[in-house]
MARLUM-403504 format. One line per 10 residues: number of its first residue (from 0); their letters; for each residue x, y, z of N, C-alpha, C, O. Coordinates in steps of 0.05 Angstrom, whole numbers, plus 5000, padded with zeros to 4 digits. Each point is the difference from the previous one (the first is absolute). Layout:
N
NUM	A	X,Y,Z,X,Y,Z,X,Y,Z,X,Y,Z ~ ... .
//
This chain:
171
0	MIDFKQFRKQ	3070,5356,8263,5017,5003,4976,4983,4994,4975,4986,4980,5000 ~ 5016,5037,4981,4985,4997,4975,5015,4982,4981,5023,5005,4993 ~ 4963,4974,4998,5011,4983,4978,4989,5013,4975,4977,4993,4991 ~ 5038,5024,4997,4990,5017,4978,4992,4982,4976,4979,5006,4988 ~ 5036,4974,5005,4994,4983,4977,4973,4986,5005,4983,4999,4982 ~ 5014,4990,5042,4975,4986,5006,4976,5020,4999,4980,4994,4988 ~ 5024,5030,5023,4979,5020,4999,4993,5007,4972,4977,5002,4992 ~ 5043,5002,4991,4996,5008,4972,4984,4978,4985,4982,5006,4986 ~ 5026,4969,5018,4987,4978,4986,4972,4995,5011,4982,4994,4984 ~ 5014,5009,5042,4973,4997,5011,4980,5020,4988,4976,4995,4998 .
10	NNLTQIQAAE	5035,5028,4994,4983,5021,4989,5002,5002,4970,4992,5020,4987 ~ 5019,4958,5000,5001,4998,4971,5013,5024,4987,4991,5011,4980 ~ 5031,4998,5031,5016,5022,4989,5026,4989,4988,5013,4983,5012 ~ 4994,5028,4965,5026,4993,4989,5020,5019,5012,4993,5020,5013 ~ 5032,4974,4984,5021,5018,5010,4997,5027,4987,5005,5021,5012 ~ 4989,4979,4962,4997,5026,4985,4977,5016,5012,5003,5024,5004 ~ 4974,4963,5001,4977,5015,5012,5007,5011,5028,4994,5023,5006 ~ 5020,4960,5010,5008,5010,5026,5019,5023,4998,4998,5020,5015 ~ 5021,4978,4966,5020,5022,4996,4986,5026,4992,5007,5021,5010 ~ 4973,4977,4972,4985,5023,4992,4985,5013,5024,5000,5024,5004 .
20	YFDVSQAFIS	4987,4959,5012,4985,5009,5023,5018,5015,5019,4994,5021,5010 ~ 5030,4967,4996,5018,5011,5020,5019,5021,4988,5017,5011,5014 ~ 4981,4993,4960,5017,5020,4986,5030,4993,5004,5016,5018,5007 ~ 4990,4957,4988,5028,4990,5001,5004,4983,4975,4981,4995,4985 ~ 5043,4996,5011,5005,4983,4977,4993,4971,5006,4998,4992,5023 ~ 4998,4992,4956,4994,4972,5003,5024,4986,5012,4997,4981,5016 ~ 5027,5028,4977,5025,4988,5011,5001,5004,5030,5009,4983,5015 ~ 4982,5040,4994,4999,5006,5029,4982,4981,5015,5006,4989,5021 ~ 4970,5006,4967,4981,4980,5011,5013,4973,5001,4998,4986,5020 ~ 5015,5006,4959,5014,4974,4999,5021,4998,5022,5002,4979,5013 .
30	QIELGERPIP	5013,5042,4991,5021,5000,5021,4988,4997,5028,5011,4986,5017 ~ 4966,5027,4987,4986,4997,5026,4992,4971,5004,5004,4988,5021 ~ 4984,5001,4958,4989,4972,5002,5023,4980,5003,4996,4979,5014 ~ 5027,5026,4975,5023,4982,5003,5015,5004,5026,5019,4986,5006 ~ 4973,5034,5009,5013,5006,5025,5026,5015,4997,5016,5002,5019 ~ 4988,5009,4958,5025,5016,4995,4998,5028,5010,5020,5013,5005 ~ 4955,4996,4999,4995,5027,5011,4978,4998,5021,4981,4984,4997 ~ 5021,5031,5024,4978,5001,5019,4977,5018,4989,5004,5015,4981 ~ 4973,4981,5030,4977,5017,4991,5004,5027,5014,5001,5002,5024 ~ 5002,5020,4960,5004,5026,5012,4975,5009,5016,4978,4992,4994 .
40	AELKGKIKAL	5027,5024,5026,4978,5009,5018,4978,5013,4984,4976,4996,5006 ~ 5031,5021,4975,4979,5014,4985,4983,4982,4983,4977,5007,4993 ~ 5033,4969,5001,4985,4981,4984,4981,4984,5019,4979,4990,4990 ~ 5027,5008,5035,4984,4984,5018,4972,5012,5003,4980,4985,5001 ~ 5018,5041,5001,4974,5013,5001,4984,4996,4975,4975,4995,5001 ~ 5038,5006,4976,4987,4995,4974,4991,4971,4998,4979,4994,4988 ~ 5037,4988,5023,4992,4971,5000,4974,4996,5016,4982,4986,4992 ~ 5017,5027,5031,4976,4998,5017,4976,5011,4985,4978,4989,5001 ~ 5026,5034,4985,4978,5011,4985,4991,4981,4978,4976,4997,4995 ~ 5043,4991,4991,4993,4982,4978,4986,4975,5011,4981,4990,4989 .
50	KALCLLSKCN	5029,5000,5034,4987,4977,5013,4971,5007,5007,4982,4984,4995 ~ 5013,5040,5016,4973,5009,5007,4983,5002,4975,4977,4992,5000 ~ 5034,5019,4978,4985,5002,4975,4993,4973,4989,4978,4996,4990 ~ 5041,4986,5011,4995,4972,4990,4977,4987,5016,4983,4987,4988 ~ 5019,5016,5038,4979,4988,5017,4973,5014,4995,4979,4987,5000 ~ 5021,5039,4996,4976,5015,4995,4987,4990,4974,4976,4999,4998 ~ 5041,4995,4982,4989,4991,4974,4988,4972,5003,4982,4993,4984 ~ 5027,4991,5035,4989,4973,5004,4976,4999,5019,4986,4980,5001 ~ 5010,5042,5013,4980,5001,5021,4973,5008,4988,4998,5019,4984 ~ 4981,4966,5023,4973,5007,4990,4984,5018,5019,4977,5007,4994 .
60	TSSHMISSTT	5035,5000,5029,4987,5017,5019,4996,5028,4988,5017,5010,4986 ~ 4960,5002,5019,4994,5026,4989,5019,5021,5011,5010,4998,5022 ~ 4995,5023,4962,5017,5022,5009,4988,5014,5024,5014,5009,5018 ~ 4959,4992,4983,4987,5012,5023,5006,4985,5026,5006,5012,5020 ~ 4993,4961,4979,5006,4984,5023,5029,5004,5009,5006,5003,5024 ~ 5012,4996,4957,5029,5003,5006,5004,5028,5012,5015,5003,5020 ~ 4972,5017,4968,5003,5028,5010,4990,5002,5029,5013,5013,5016 ~ 4963,4976,4989,4989,5003,5027,5017,4986,5021,5000,5007,5024 ~ 5015,4972,4968,5017,4985,5019,5027,5013,5003,5011,5001,5022 ~ 5000,5010,4956,5028,5010,5001,5002,5030,5005,5020,5009,5010 .
70	GISEVEIENY	4958,5006,4984,5002,5029,5002,5011,5013,4975,5002,5025,4999 ~ 5006,4959,4982,5009,5011,4974,4975,5006,4984,4981,4984,4999 ~ 5018,5040,4988,4975,5007,4986,4993,4981,4978,5018,4988,4987 ~ 4957,5009,5009,4990,4982,4979,5010,5009,4973,5007,4983,4983 ~ 4994,5043,5012,5010,5010,4975,5029,4992,4996,5009,4993,4978 ~ 5007,5009,5043,5029,4993,4999,5003,4970,4993,5016,4993,4983 ~ 4967,4990,5029,5002,4972,4995,4992,4994,4971,5012,4984,4986 ~ 4967,5030,5004,4992,4997,4972,5023,5009,4981,5004,4987,4980 ~ 5010,5034,5028,5022,5010,4983,5023,4979,5000,5012,4996,4979 ~ 4993,4991,5044,5020,4979,5001,4992,4977,4981,5016,4990,4984 .
80	RAGKTKPDEN	4958,5002,5018,4990,4978,4983,5001,5006,4971,5005,4983,4983 ~ 4991,5042,5010,5000,5009,4972,5028,5005,4990,5004,5005,4976 ~ 5016,4995,5042,5027,5005,4992,5006,5030,4996,5021,5007,4988 ~ 4962,5010,5022,5004,5029,4998,5021,5010,5020,5015,5018,4994 ~ 4985,4970,5029,5020,5007,5021,5010,4975,5013,4989,4979,4997 ~ 5032,5025,5019,5012,4978,5015,5001,5008,5029,5004,5024,5006 ~ 4991,4958,5012,5001,5007,5029,5028,5007,5009,5020,4988,4990 ~ 4983,5031,5028,5026,5005,5012,5005,4977,5020,4983,4982,5003 ~ 5040,5018,5009,5008,4977,5017,4980,4997,5024,4994,4977,5007 ~ 4997,5045,5004,4982,4998,5023,4973,4988,4992,4991,4982,5014 .
90	YAMILLHYFA	4998,5027,4964,4974,4989,4991,5004,4971,4991,4982,4983,5003 ~ 5041,5011,4985,5006,4972,4992,5000,4982,5024,4988,4978,5000 ~ 5024,5031,5022,5001,4985,5025,4972,4996,5011,4993,4979,5011 ~ 4991,5042,4988,4972,4998,5010,4985,4979,4984,4985,4984,5011 ~ 5018,5017,4962,4987,4981,4983,5010,4971,5005,4984,4982,5001 ~ 5042,5015,5002,5011,4973,5005,4989,4990,5027,4994,4976,5002 ~ 5004,5041,5018,4989,4992,5025,4970,4991,4997,4992,4980,5011 ~ 4994,5035,4973,4972,4994,4994,4998,4972,4987,4984,4983,5009 ~ 5032,5012,4971,4999,4974,4986,5008,4977,5019,4989,4978,4998 ~ 5030,5027,5020,5008,4980,5019,4977,4993,5019,4996,4977,5008 .
100	EHTDLMSDAE	4989,5043,5000,4979,4997,5020,4973,4990,4987,4985,4985,5013 ~ 5009,5023,4963,4973,4997,4989,4998,4981,4975,4978,4996,4991 ~ 5044,4994,5000,4999,4983,4976,5018,4976,5003,5016,4999,5019 ~ 4982,4983,4963,5019,4977,5000,5019,5002,4976,5010,4980,4990 ~ 4996,5045,5002,5017,5004,4976,5030,5000,5007,5016,4999,4982 ~ 4990,5001,5044,5028,5002,5008,5008,4974,5015,4984,4988,5014 ~ 5041,5004,4982,5011,4976,5014,5006,5008,5029,5001,5024,5006 ~ 5003,4956,5011,5006,5006,5028,5026,5016,5003,5001,5018,5017 ~ 5019,4976,4966,5025,5015,5002,4995,5029,4992,5011,5018,5012 ~ 4973,4986,4967,4995,5028,4992,4984,5015,5022,5005,5024,5004 .
110	IDESENEHSK	4977,4961,5009,4985,5013,5021,5018,5008,5023,4998,5022,5011 ~ 5020,4960,4997,5019,5006,5022,5017,5025,4992,5004,5018,5017 ~ 5006,4983,4959,5016,5022,4991,4984,5026,5000,5009,5021,5009 ~ 4966,4977,4981,4982,5024,4999,4994,5010,5028,5001,5024,5005 ~ 4994,4958,5014,4993,5008,5027,5024,5013,5014,4997,5019,5015 ~ 5027,4971,4980,5024,5011,5011,5004,5029,4989,5006,5018,5016 ~ 4991,4985,4958,5003,5026,4988,4978,5019,5010,5005,5024,5005 ~ 4971,4966,4997,4977,5016,5009,5005,5010,5028,4993,5022,5007 ~ 5018,4960,5010,5007,5008,5028,5019,5023,5000,4997,5019,5016 ~ 5024,4980,4967,5020,5022,4999,4986,5025,4991,5005,5022,5011 .
120	LSKRAVKTFQ	4978,4976,4969,4985,5023,4989,4983,5012,5022,4998,5024,5003 ~ 4988,4958,5012,4982,5010,5022,5016,5015,5021,4990,5021,5009 ~ 5033,4969,4998,5017,5014,5020,5008,5028,4990,4999,5019,5015 ~ 5008,4982,4959,5007,5027,4989,4976,5018,5000,5002,5024,5006 ~ 4974,4965,4987,4976,5016,4999,4993,5010,5028,4991,5023,5002 ~ 5012,4961,5018,4994,5008,5028,5018,5023,5008,4991,5020,5012 ~ 5035,4978,4982,5019,5021,5006,4993,5026,4986,5000,5022,5012 ~ 4993,4976,4963,4992,5024,4984,4975,5012,5012,4998,5024,5003 ~ 4982,4959,5004,4975,5009,5012,5005,5014,5026,4989,5021,5006 ~ 5028,4967,5011,5007,5012,5026,5013,5027,4996,4994,5019,5015 .
130	SKISQTDTIG	5023,4984,4965,5013,5025,4994,4979,5021,4992,5001,5023,5008 ~ 4980,4968,4975,4979,5019,4991,4982,5008,5023,4991,5023,5001 ~ 5004,4958,5018,4983,5007,5023,5015,5021,5017,4988,5020,5009 ~ 5038,4977,4994,5016,5019,5016,4998,5028,4986,4997,5020,5014 ~ 5006,4980,4960,4998,5025,4985,4973,5012,5003,4997,5025,5003 ~ 4982,4958,4996,4972,5010,5002,4996,5011,5028,4987,5021,5003 ~ 5024,4966,5018,4997,5011,5027,5013,5027,5002,4988,5018,5012 ~ 5035,4986,4976,5014,5025,5001,4984,5021,4985,4997,5023,5010 ~ 4992,4970,4968,4983,5019,4984,4975,5007,5017,4992,5023,5001 ~ 4996,4957,5012,4977,5005,5017,5006,5020,5022,4984,5018,5006 .
140	LLLDRIETQA	5039,4978,5007,5008,5019,5021,5004,5028,4989,4992,5020,5013 ~ 5020,4982,4964,5004,5026,4988,4973,5013,4993,4997,5024,5004 ~ 4985,4960,4985,4973,5011,4993,4986,5010,5026,4987,5020,4999 ~ 5015,4965,5022,4988,5008,5026,5011,5027,5009,4986,5018,5009 ~ 5041,4984,4989,5013,5025,5008,4991,5023,4983,4995,5022,5010 ~ 5003,4974,4964,4991,5021,4981,4971,5008,5007,4993,5024,5001 ~ 4990,4956,5005,4972,5006,5007,4999,5017,5026,4985,5019,5002 ~ 5031,4974,5018,5001,5015,5025,5010,5029,4995,4988,5019,5011 ~ 5032,4984,4972,5010,5027,4994,4979,5016,4984,4998,5024,5004 ~ 4987,4962,4979,4979,5014,4984,4979,5010,5019,4989,5022,4997 .
150	KTINRLEMQV	5003,4962,5023,4980,5008,5020,5010,5024,5016,4985,5019,5006 ~ 5041,4980,5001,5012,5023,5015,5000,5025,4983,4993,5021,5011 ~ 5014,4977,4964,4999,5023,4982,4972,5011,4997,4996,5024,5001 ~ 4985,4958,4997,4972,5008,4997,4991,5015,5025,4986,5021,4998 ~ 5021,4969,5026,4993,5013,5025,5013,5027,5002,4987,5019,5009 ~ 5038,4984,4983,5014,5025,5001,4988,5020,4981,4997,5024,5006 ~ 4995,4967,4970,4986,5018,4981,4974,5010,5011,4993,5024,4996 ~ 4993,4959,5019,4974,5009,5012,5006,5021,5022,4985,5020,5003 ~ 5036,4976,5012,5008,5019,5021,5008,5027,4988,4992,5021,5010 ~ 5023,4978,4968,5008,5025,4986,4975,5014,4989,4998,5025,5002 .
160	EELNKIINQP	4983,4960,4988,4975,5012,4990,4985,5014,5023,4990,5022,4996 ~ 5008,4965,5027,4987,5012,5023,5014,5025,5009,4987,5020,5006 ~ 5040,4980,4995,5015,5023,5007,4996,5023,4980,4997,5023,5008 ~ 5002,4971,4967,4995,5020,4979,4972,5013,5004,4997,5024,4996 ~ 4983,4960,5011,4974,5010,5005,5000,5020,5024,4988,5021,4999 ~ 5027,4971,5022,5002,5018,5023,5014,5026,4994,4992,5021,5008 ~ 5030,4976,4976,5015,5024,4993,4984,5018,4981,5001,5025,5003 ~ 4984,4964,4980,4985,5015,4980,4972,5009,5010,4985,5012,4984 ~ 5008,4983,5041,4974,5009,5011,5001,5031,5004,5020,5011,5009 ~ 4958,5002,4983,5000,5029,5005,4999,5006,5030,4987,4985,5016 .
170	K	5026,5036,4992,5002,5007,5028,4979,5020,5007,4999,5009,5023 .
//
């Protein structure tokens, strides 16, 4: 469970700054912090992205090193650091997992939460990958069939050519 107020304060954000980042009103942020409203699902992904960006700004590790470990392109990481782009929820989770494993920037509770979320993400990724493998296998079978048919057509064209030669031979 995210303690939004604690997260906001740890990252030196005012309610107004948080509201601007999440594209909501300051009053909405206040209501979340007071427990009057739950954190909407669409905000949770943005919170993870902001957490990843905050950790990235505190981290002295080179973008190249983070890229080689996470698989996120070095250019993308540089764009995050420069504020040009924000990570989507999947990349945010990958970055949070990286920080949990490779730095001391996260508390034990944050690490546990990150690993739990990363596990869910990994399970979804495996299912997606398995689905793509199945699709690739199907495509491979179709390509094999097309290749076999192309060879058959080629063989038939050669036979037609031979028959035409026989027919067109002078008697």
